[in-house]
C-alpha positions in Angstrom: -28.4 -27.6 46.2 -28.1 -30.6 44.1 -30.2 -33.6 45.0 -28.6 -37.4 46.4 -30.0 -40.3 47.0 -30.8 -41.4 50.2 -28.0 -43.7 50.4 -25.7 -41.7 49.2 -26.5 -39.1 52.1 -26.5 -41.4 54.4 -23.3 -42.7 53.4 -21.1 -39.3 53.0 -22.8 -38.0 56.6 -21.2 -40.9 57.8 -24.4 -42.7 59.4 -24.9 -45.5 56.9 -26.3 -48.6 59.0 -26.0 -46.6 62.2 -22.5 -46.6 62.6 -19.7 -44.2 62.9 -18.0 -42.5 59.6 -15.3 -45.0 58.4 -11.8 -44.0 58.2 -10.2 -44.6 54.5 -6.9 -43.3 54.9 -3.6 -43.9 57.0 -2.5 -40.5 56.7 0.0 -38.2 58.3 -1.7 -34.9 57.5 -5.1 -33.4 56.0 -6.0 -29.8 56.3 -6.9 -27.0 53.7 -4.8 -23.9 52.3 -5.9 -20.7 54.0 -6.0 -17.9 51.6 -6.1 -14.4 51.9 -2.4 -13.0 52.8 -1.4 -13.0 48.9 -4.6 -11.8 47.2 -4.2 -8.0 45.5 -1.0 -9.4 43.9 -1.2 -6.6 41.4 -1.4 -4.0 44.5 2.2 -4.2 46.0 2.6 -3.3 49.0 -1.1 -2.9 49.4 -3.2 -2.1 52.1 -4.1 -4.7 54.4 -8.3 -5.1 54.4 -8.5 -3.5 51.1 -5.9 -5.5 48.8 -5.4 -8.4 51.1 -6.5 -10.0 54.6 -5.1 -12.6 57.0 -6.8 -16.0 57.7 -9.7 -16.1 60.3 -8.5 -18.2 63.3 -11.9 -18.6 64.1 -12.7 -20.3 60.8 -9.3 -22.2 61.3 -10.3 -23.6 65.0 -13.6 -24.9 63.2 -11.7 -26.7 61.1 -9.5 -28.3 63.6 -12.5 -29.3 65.5 -13.6 -30.8 62.1 -10.4 -32.9 62.1 -8.0 -31.1 60.3 -4.4 -30.6 61.4 -2.3 -28.8 58.4 -2.8 -25.5 57.1 -1.0 -24.2 53.9 -1.1 -20.2 54.8 0.2 -18.3 51.2 1.8 -14.8 51.3 4.0 -12.7 49.4 7.5 -12.2 49.3 7.2 -8.5 48.3 5.0 -8.2 51.1 7.1 -10.0 53.4 10.7 -8.7 52.3 10.2 -5.6 50.2 12.3 -3.8 47.9 14.8 -6.5 47.6 14.8 -10.4 48.8 17.8 -9.5 50.4 16.0 -7.1 52.5 14.6 -6.9 56.3 10.9 -8.4 57.4 7.9 -6.0 57.2 7.2 -5.9 61.0 3.8 -5.0 60.2 2.8 -7.7 57.7 4.8 -10.1 59.8 2.8 -9.6 62.5 -0.4 -10.1 60.9 0.8 -13.5 59.2 2.4 -14.9 61.9 -0.3 -14.2 64.3 -2.1 -17.0 62.4 0.6 -19.3 62.2 1.5 -19.3 65.7 -2.4 -19.6 66.5 -2.6 -22.6 64.1 0.5 -24.5 65.7 -0.5 -23.4 69.6 -3.4 -25.7 68.7 -1.0 -28.7 67.8 -1.9 -28.2 64.2 1.2 -28.1 61.5 1.3 -24.6 59.3 2.9 -24.3 55.9 4.8 -21.4 55.4 4.0 -20.6 51.5 5.5 -17.9 49.8 2.9 -17.9 47.1 5.4 -16.2 44.3 5.2 -18.8 41.3 9.4 -18.5 41.2 9.1 -14.6 40.5 9.7 -11.2 42.9 8.4 -8.5 41.5 6.8 -10.1 38.3 10.3 -11.4 37.5 11.7 -14.9 37.3 14.0 -15.1 40.8 17.4 -16.2 38.9 19.7 -15.6 41.9 20.1 -18.5 44.2 22.1 -16.7 46.8 19.1 -13.8 46.8 16.8 -16.3 47.5 18.4 -18.0 50.2 18.9 -14.7 51.5 15.4 -14.5 51.6 14.6 -17.8 52.8 17.2 -17.0 56.0 15.4 -14.3 56.6 12.3 -16.0 56.6 12.9 -19.4 58.5 14.8 -17.7 60.8 11.8 -16.2 62.4 10.1 -19.8 62.9 13.2 -21.8 63.3 12.1 -22.9 66.8 8.8 -24.1 66.0 8.8 -27.2 65.3 5.2 -27.3 64.0 6.0 -24.9 61.0 6.8 -26.5 57.6 8.5 -24.4 55.3 7.3 -24.6 51.2 10.2 -23.2 49.0 8.0 -21.3 46.8 4.4 -21.8 44.9 4.5 -23.6 41.8 7.4 -22.8 39.7 6.3 -22.4 35.9 7.6 -21.8 32.6 11.5 -21.6 33.9 14.4 -23.6 33.0 14.3 -27.0 35.0 17.7 -26.4 36.4 17.2 -23.6 37.6 13.9 -24.8 39.7 16.0 -27.2 41.2 18.7 -24.8 42.0 16.4 -22.5 43.7 15.2 -25.8 45.7 18.4 -26.6 46.9 19.2 -23.1 47.9 16.2 -22.9 49.7 16.7 -25.9 51.7 20.2 -24.9 52.2 19.3 -21.6 53.6 16.5 -23.3 55.8 18.4 -25.5 57.3 21.5 -22.8 58.4 19.4 -21.1 60.6 19.3 -24.3 62.6 15.9 -25.5 61.7 17.0 -28.8 61.1 14.2 -30.8 62.8 11.4 -29.0 60.5 9.8 -30.9 57.2 10.8 -28.7 54.2 8.0 -28.9 50.7 9.7 -28.5 47.8 7.5 -27.4 44.9 8.6 -28.2 40.9 8.4 -26.5 37.5 4.9 -26.6 35.7 2.9 -25.3 38.6 4.0 -28.5 40.6 1.3 -30.7 38.8 1.1 -34.3 39.8 0.1 -35.3 36.3 3.1 -33.8 34.6 5.9 -34.4 37.3 7.5 -37.2 35.4 8.1 -35.7 32.4 9.1 -32.3 33.7 10.2 -32.9 37.2 12.5 -35.9 37.2 16.0 -34.0 37.9 14.3 -32.8 41.3 15.3 -36.1 42.6 18.8 -34.9 42.7 17.7 -32.5 45.8 20.1 -32.9 48.9 18.5 -32.2 52.8 22.2 -33.2 54.0 21.5 -30.8 57.6 18.5 -32.2 58.3 18.0 -33.6 62.0 16.7 -37.1 60.7 16.1 -38.6 57.4 12.6 -38.2 55.7 12.3 -34.5 56.0 12.5 -33.4 52.4 8.7 -34.0 50.8 7.8 -33.4 47.5 4.9 -31.4 47.0 2.5 -31.6 44.1 -0.8 -29.9 43.1 -3.5 -31.7 41.1 -6.8 -30.2 39.5 -9.4 -32.4 37.8 -10.9 -30.0 35.2 -9.6 -30.3 31.5 -6.7 -28.2 31.8 -5.9 -29.2 35.2 -6.1 -25.4 36.2 -8.3 -25.5 39.0 -10.8 -22.7 37.3 -14.1 -25.1 36.4 -16.8 -26.7 38.7 -16.4 -29.5 36.1 -14.1 -32.7 36.3 -13.1 -34.7 33.2 -14.5 -38.0 34.2 -15.0 -40.0 37.5 -11.9 -41.6 37.5 -9.6 -38.4 36.5 -8.4 -38.2 40.4 -6.8 -41.5 40.3 -5.6 -41.8 36.9 -3.8 -38.2 37.0 -1.9 -39.1 40.4 -0.6 -42.6 39.6 2.2 -41.7 37.7 3.4 -39.6 40.4 3.2 -41.9 43.0 5.4 -44.8 41.0 8.0 -41.8 40.7 8.1 -41.5 44.5 8.3 -45.0 44.9 10.7 -45.9 42.4 12.8 -42.9 43.4 12.6 -43.3 47.3 10.6 -40.0 48.1 7.7 -39.1 49.9 4.9 -36.7 48.5 2.0 -34.4 49.9 -1.0 -33.1 47.7 -0.4 -29.4 48.5 -3.4 -28.3 46.7 -6.4 -30.1 45.3 -10.3 -29.7 44.7 -13.4 -30.3 42.6 -16.3 -29.0 42.1 -19.5 -29.8 43.6 -21.1 -32.1 41.0 -21.4 -35.7 41.5 -18.8 -36.3 38.8 -16.2 -34.3 41.0 -17.3 -35.8 44.1 -16.4 -39.4 42.6 -13.2 -38.4 41.3 -11.9 -37.0 44.4 -12.8 -39.7 46.7 -11.0 -41.8 44.1 -7.9 -40.0 44.0 -8.1 -40.0 47.7 -8.8 -43.6 47.8 -5.7 -44.0 45.5 -3.5 -41.8 47.5 -4.5 -43.3 50.7 -3.3 -46.9 49.8 -0.2 -45.7 48.9 0.6 -43.6 52.0 3.5 -44.9 52.5 4.7 -42.4 49.9 1.9 -40.0 50.2 1.8 -37.9 53.7 -1.3 -36.4 53.1 -3.5 -33.4 51.2 -4.7 -29.8 51.4 -7.7 -28.5 49.5 -7.6 -25.3 48.0 -8.8 -23.3 49.5 -10.5 -21.7 52.5 -10.1 -17.7 53.3 -12.4 -15.1 54.6 -12.7 -13.4 51.2 -13.7 -16.4 49.2 -17.7 -15.5 49.2 -19.2 -17.8 46.5 -16.1 -19.3 45.0 -16.6 -22.7 43.5 -14.1 -24.4 45.7 -14.4 -22.5 49.2 -14.1 -24.6 52.2 -14.3 -21.8 54.6 -16.8 -22.1 57.5 -19.7 -21.6 57.3 -21.3 -21.5 54.2 -18.3 -22.0 51.7 -19.3 -24.1 48.7 -17.2 -26.7 49.2 -17.6 -26.8 53.0 -21.3 -27.5 52.7 -20.5 -29.9 49.8 -17.4 -31.7 50.6 -16.5 -31.8 54.2 -18.3 -34.7 55.0 -16.7 -36.6 52.1 -13.2 -35.4 53.2 -13.6 -36.5 56.9 -13.0 -40.2 56.0 -9.4 -38.7 54.8 -8.8 -36.8 58.2 -5.9 -38.6 60.4 
C-alpha cells in the first residue's frame, strides 16, 4: 500500500475538518461494470463456472450500499443467441444473466444490457443490419417492460467502416423501440473503441442517429470510454500525467454541447498511483462541471473473477475497491 500524507487520507476518507464527504457532482448515474458473463471468448459456448461466470449479487449490493446506482453488465451475443443472430435465446445463459439484471433493478438501480462483442459475431464483423436488428428484437423483448433497463447497442466497435457503425446503431435503436421499449434509455457506441479522445475525428457521423419512436426526448445517450495510459487501452497501471483525464474528454464534451447530445462515460479507470488518482479526479471534476451533457460514469470493472486485476473494484479486496472507492464516492448521485 502506498503511503499518503495525513491530509490526503483525511480528505479522501471524507473526514476533513470533521465534516462529511463533500459531493462534487450533479451526475444522474455513477456505478461500475459487472464483468464475468463475457469471459472465455475463445470458448463458445463455454461452460459456466469454467469459462465464464455471472456477477455476484452480494458484491453488487455492497456497491449499491456505497451509493452506486448503475451497473453495466456485459454478455456475449454468441451465448445469448447462439448459432445465428436471427436465432432464439439460450434459456440457461439467459436465466443466469437475467437474474443479475433483475436483482439490480429490483434494488432501484439501473442495469445496462451490454453485448460485449466489439461489433462482431463469431469473430466476423457484423455487416447485416437486418440480422443485428433481429438480435436486438429478441433480446430487448425480454426486458421491454423493465424501465430500469438500459440498452447498450454493442461494446466498442472498432476497425470498421464508419457508415456501418452508424447503420448498426440505427438498426439497434429501431429494433429496440419496435419491441415496445419506448421509455428506456438506449446507449449508442462509436467506432475506434468508442474512445472519447478520438470521438470528434472518428465518430462525427454518429450525430445523425434518430430516436423518433422514443416516448420522450433525451433517451438516446452517447456512450464513450476513456482510459488514461499512454495508448488509451486501459492495460497499464500508469497514467500519462495528472491532467490526462480532463485533456482526453474535452473535445468530446464540446461535441456533445455543439450537437445538443448527451453522454455517459461507460468505461474508465486508472491505476492505484498518485498520478492516476489525480488524473481520474480531474476528469470526473471536469465531467461533473459539464453534467448538463454528461449523465454519469461507470468504472471498469467489478466482477468475481478479477482477482488482483489492476482496476478491480470488486468488494471487498479489489485493488480499486481499496484505493478508489472513497475517491469515487464524491461523485455518486
